[in-house]
DSSP file (Angstrom, degrees, kcal/mol; ACC not computed):
  #  RESIDUE AA STRUCTURE BP1 BP2  ACC     N-H-->O    O-->H-N    N-H-->O    O-->H-N    TCO  KAPPA ALPHA  PHI   PSI    X-CA   Y-CA   Z-CA
    1    1 A M              0   0    0      0, 0.0    11,-3.1     0, 0.0     2,-0.6   0.000 360.0 360.0 360.0 163.6   -3.1   38.4  -67.3
    2    2 A R  E     +A   11   0A   0      9,-0.2    51,-2.6    11,-0.1     9,-0.2  -0.916 360.0 159.6-111.7 115.9   -5.0   41.6  -67.1
    3    3 A I  E     -A   10   0A   0      7,-2.2     7,-3.1    -2,-0.6     2,-0.5  -0.646  38.9-110.0-113.8 178.6   -4.1   44.4  -64.7
    4    4 A E  E     -Ab   9  55A   0     50,-2.8    52,-3.2     5,-0.2     2,-0.5  -0.963  28.2-171.0-108.2 130.9   -4.8   48.1  -64.5
    5    5 A V  E >  S-Ab   8  56A   0      3,-2.8     3,-1.4    -2,-0.5    52,-0.2  -0.944  73.9 -21.7-123.3 111.9   -1.9   50.3  -65.0
    6    6 A N  T 3  S-     0   0    0     50,-2.7    -1,-0.1    -2,-0.5    51,-0.1   0.869 128.5 -51.7  58.7  36.5   -2.4   54.0  -64.3
    7    7 A G  T 3  S+     0   0    0     49,-0.3    -1,-0.3     1,-0.2    50,-0.1   0.423 119.0 110.0  82.1   2.0   -6.2   53.5  -64.7
    8    8 A T  E <  S-A    5   0A   0     -3,-1.4    -3,-2.8     2,-0.0    -1,-0.2  -0.933  71.5-123.9-106.1 125.7   -5.8   51.8  -68.0
    9    9 A P  E     +A    4   0A   0      0, 0.0     2,-0.3     0, 0.0    -5,-0.2  -0.483  36.6 179.9 -74.0 136.1   -6.5   48.0  -68.4
   10   10 A R  E     -A    3   0A   0     -7,-3.1    -7,-2.2    -2,-0.2     2,-0.5  -0.994  25.8-136.9-137.5 142.5   -3.3   46.2  -69.9
   11   11 A D  E     +A    2   0A   0     -2,-0.3     2,-0.3    -9,-0.2    -9,-0.2  -0.864  34.0 174.5 -94.8 130.5   -2.7   42.6  -70.8
   12   12 A I        -     0   0    0    -11,-3.1     8,-0.1    -2,-0.5    -2,-0.0  -0.934  38.4-150.8-134.9 162.1    0.8   41.4  -69.7
   13   13 A A        +     0   0    0     -2,-0.3    -1,-0.1     6,-0.1     7,-0.1   0.693  68.4 104.8 -96.8 -25.2    2.8   38.2  -69.6
   14   14 A A        -     0   0    0      5,-0.2    -2,-0.1     1,-0.1     3,-0.1  -0.021  49.6-166.1 -59.4 156.0    4.9   39.3  -66.5
   15   15 A T        +     0   0    0     34,-0.0    35,-2.7     1,-0.0     2,-0.3   0.454  69.3  55.7-121.9  -7.3    4.2   37.8  -63.0
   16   16 A T  B  > S-E   49   0B   0     33,-0.3     4,-2.1     1,-0.1    33,-0.2  -0.870  82.5-119.6-118.9 162.0    6.2   40.3  -61.0
   17   17 A L  H  > S+     0   0    0     31,-2.4     4,-2.2    28,-0.6    29,-0.2   0.925 113.6  51.1 -59.5 -45.5    6.1   44.0  -60.6
   18   18 A E  H  > S+     0   0    0     27,-1.8     4,-1.9     1,-0.2     3,-0.4   0.957 112.1  46.5 -53.0 -55.8    9.7   44.3  -61.7
   19   19 A A  H  > S+     0   0    0      1,-0.2     4,-2.8     2,-0.2    -1,-0.2   0.830 109.8  55.0 -65.0 -34.7    9.1   42.2  -64.8
   20   20 A A  H  X S+     0   0    0     -4,-2.1     4,-1.8     2,-0.2    -1,-0.2   0.873 106.4  50.7 -61.2 -40.5    5.9   44.2  -65.5
   21   21 A L  H  <>S+     0   0    0     -4,-2.2     5,-3.1    -3,-0.4     6,-0.4   0.884 112.3  47.7 -66.0 -37.3    7.8   47.5  -65.5
   22   22 A A  H ><5S+     0   0    0     -4,-1.9     3,-1.8     4,-0.3     5,-0.4   0.961 111.7  49.9 -66.0 -53.0   10.3   46.0  -67.9
   23   23 A E  H 3<5S+     0   0    0     -4,-2.8    -1,-0.2     1,-0.3    -2,-0.2   0.805 112.3  48.2 -56.9 -32.5    7.5   44.7  -70.1
   24   24 A L  T 3<5S-     0   0    0     -4,-1.8    -1,-0.3    -5,-0.2    -2,-0.2   0.447 123.0-100.8 -92.4   1.9    5.8   48.1  -70.2
   25   25 A G  T < 5S+     0   0    0     -3,-1.8    -3,-0.2    -4,-0.4     3,-0.2   0.632  95.8 105.7  98.1  10.5    8.9   50.0  -71.0
   26   26 A W      < +     0   0    0     -5,-3.1     3,-0.4    -6,-0.2    -4,-0.3   0.073  37.8 117.2-107.8  22.4    9.8   51.4  -67.5
   27   27 A A  S    S+     0   0    0     -6,-0.4    -5,-0.2    -5,-0.4    -1,-0.1   0.914  88.0  29.5 -57.7 -43.6   12.9   49.0  -66.8
   28   28 A E  S    S+     0   0    0     -3,-0.2    -1,-0.2    -7,-0.1     2,-0.2   0.514  98.2 110.0-100.4  -3.6   15.4   51.8  -66.7
   29   29 A A        -     0   0    0     -3,-0.4     2,-1.2    -8,-0.1    -3,-0.1  -0.445  69.1-126.6 -76.6 141.2   13.1   54.6  -65.4
   30   30 A R        +     0   0    0     -2,-0.2     2,-0.3    31,-0.1    -1,-0.1  -0.764  55.0 149.4 -87.1  96.6   13.4   56.1  -62.0
   31   31 A V        -     0   0    0     -2,-1.2     2,-0.4    29,-0.2    29,-0.2  -0.921  47.5-125.0-132.8 152.6    9.8   55.7  -60.9
   32   32 A A  E     -C   59   0A   0     27,-2.9    27,-3.0    -2,-0.3     2,-0.3  -0.786  31.6-159.1 -95.6 145.1    7.7   55.2  -57.8
   33   33 A T  E     -C   58   0A   0      7,-0.4     7,-3.0    -2,-0.4     2,-0.3  -0.927  14.2-175.3-129.8 148.5    5.4   52.3  -57.8
   34   34 A A  E     -CD  57  39A   0     23,-1.8    23,-2.2    -2,-0.3     2,-0.5  -0.982  10.3-156.5-136.0 149.8    2.2   51.3  -55.9
   35   35 A L  E >  S-CD  56  38A   0      3,-3.0     3,-1.7    -2,-0.3    21,-0.2  -0.974  80.6 -18.0-129.4 122.5    0.2   48.1  -56.1
   36   36 A N  T 3  S-     0   0    0     19,-3.4    20,-0.1    -2,-0.5    -1,-0.1   0.880 131.3 -51.9  49.0  44.7   -3.5   48.2  -55.0
   37   37 A G  T 3  S+     0   0    0     18,-0.3     2,-0.5     1,-0.2    -1,-0.3   0.409 114.4 114.3  77.3   0.1   -2.7   51.5  -53.3
   38   38 A D  E <   -D   35   0A   0     -3,-1.7    -3,-3.0     2,-0.0    -1,-0.2  -0.907  69.9-118.7-111.4 126.7    0.3   50.4  -51.2
   39   39 A F  E     -D   34   0A   0     -2,-0.5    -5,-0.3    -5,-0.2    -7,-0.0  -0.312  25.5-161.0 -59.7 136.2    3.7   51.9  -52.1
   40   40 A V        -     0   0    0     -7,-3.0    -7,-0.4     8,-0.0     5,-0.1  -0.923  13.4-136.9-127.7 113.4    6.1   49.2  -53.2
   41   41 A P    >>  -     0   0    0      0, 0.0     3,-2.6     0, 0.0     4,-0.8  -0.216  22.9-112.1 -65.8 153.6    9.8   50.3  -52.9
   42   42 A S  T 34 S+     0   0    0      1,-0.3     3,-0.5     2,-0.2     4,-0.4   0.777 116.0  62.7 -56.7 -24.2   12.2   49.3  -55.8
   43   43 A S  T 34 S+     0   0    0      1,-0.2    -1,-0.3     2,-0.1     4,-0.2   0.663 107.8  44.1 -78.2  -9.7   14.1   46.9  -53.7
   44   44 A A  T X> S+     0   0    0     -3,-2.6     4,-1.2     1,-0.1     3,-0.7   0.557  86.0  91.5-104.5  -9.5   10.9   44.8  -53.3
   45   45 A R  T 3< S+     0   0    0     -4,-0.8   -27,-1.8    -3,-0.5   -28,-0.6   0.798  80.1  57.5 -58.0 -35.3    9.6   44.9  -56.9
   46   46 A A  T 34 S+     0   0    0     -4,-0.4    -1,-0.2     1,-0.2   -27,-0.1   0.842 114.2  39.9 -65.6 -38.0   11.4   41.6  -58.0
   47   47 A A  T <4 S+     0   0    0     -3,-0.7     2,-0.7    -4,-0.2    -1,-0.2   0.652  88.0 103.3 -84.0 -18.8    9.6   39.7  -55.3
   48   48 A Q     <  -     0   0    0     -4,-1.2   -31,-2.4    -3,-0.2   -30,-0.2  -0.576  63.1-151.1 -78.2 101.6    6.2   41.4  -55.5
   49   49 A M  B     -E   16   0B   0     -2,-0.7     2,-0.3   -33,-0.2   -33,-0.3  -0.480   7.5-138.4 -75.6 147.7    4.0   38.9  -57.4
   50   50 A L        -     0   0    0    -35,-2.7     2,-0.4    -2,-0.1    -1,-0.0  -0.794  14.7-161.0-102.0 151.0    1.1   40.2  -59.5
   51   51 A R    >   -     0   0    0     -2,-0.3     3,-2.3     1,-0.0   -36,-0.0  -0.944  36.2 -78.5-130.6 155.6   -2.4   38.8  -59.7
   52   52 A E  T 3  S+     0   0    0     -2,-0.4   -49,-0.2     1,-0.3    -1,-0.0  -0.175 118.4  17.3 -45.3 132.6   -5.2   39.1  -62.2
   53   53 A G  T 3  S+     0   0    0    -51,-2.6    -1,-0.3     1,-0.2   -50,-0.2   0.356  86.5 152.0  85.1  -7.0   -7.0   42.4  -61.6
   54   54 A D    <   -     0   0    0     -3,-2.3   -50,-2.8   -52,-0.1     2,-0.5  -0.216  42.0-133.3 -54.4 150.7   -4.2   44.1  -59.6
   55   55 A R  E     -b    4   0A   0    -52,-0.2   -19,-3.4   -50,-0.1     2,-0.4  -0.950  24.0-171.1-110.3 118.5   -4.1   47.9  -59.8
   56   56 A V  E     -bC   5  35A   0    -52,-3.2   -50,-2.7    -2,-0.5     2,-0.5  -0.935   4.6-166.0-113.5 130.2   -0.5   49.2  -60.5
   57   57 A E  E     - C   0  34A   0    -23,-2.2   -23,-1.8    -2,-0.4     2,-0.5  -0.972   1.3-169.5-116.4 132.0    0.4   53.0  -60.3
   58   58 A V  E     - C   0  33A   0     -2,-0.5     2,-0.4   -25,-0.2   -25,-0.2  -0.967   6.1-172.7-125.1 126.3    3.6   54.2  -61.7
   59   59 A L  E     - C   0  32A   0    -27,-3.0   -27,-2.9    -2,-0.5    -2,-0.0  -0.945  12.4-151.7-120.5 126.8    4.7   57.8  -61.0
   60   60 A A        -     0   0    0     -2,-0.4   -29,-0.2   -29,-0.2     2,-0.1  -0.782  32.7-107.0 -93.2 136.9    7.7   59.7  -62.4
   61   61 A P        -     0   0    0      0, 0.0     2,-0.3     0, 0.0   -31,-0.1  -0.404  33.7-147.5 -61.4 140.3    9.2   62.4  -60.2
   62   62 A M        -     0   0    0     -2,-0.1     2,-0.3     2,-0.1    -3,-0.0  -0.853   4.6-151.8-111.9 144.6    8.5   65.9  -61.3
   63   63 A Q        +     0   0    0     -2,-0.3     2,-0.3     2,-0.0     0, 0.0  -0.849  47.4  72.4-118.1 158.9   10.7   68.9  -61.0
   64   64 A G              0   0    0     -2,-0.3    -2,-0.1     1,-0.1     0, 0.0  -0.775 360.0 360.0 130.5-176.7    9.6   72.5  -60.7
   65   65 A G              0   0    0     -2,-0.3    -1,-0.1     0, 0.0    -2,-0.0   0.288 360.0 360.0-134.4 360.0    8.0   74.8  -58.2
């Protein structure tokens, strides 16, 4: 299916947010996620189903001041 990840269209086979993160190389990363503008906690990613055209944002924490 085609979704948008951080503003870039991507074709993925995954059907859940957790599986999509793994497919896209973020399986072990500590990141924050949003689906269609709504925050998705890491504990909910395995149950969060994806649909064609969904918008996923993946944000890594930044350090500094």
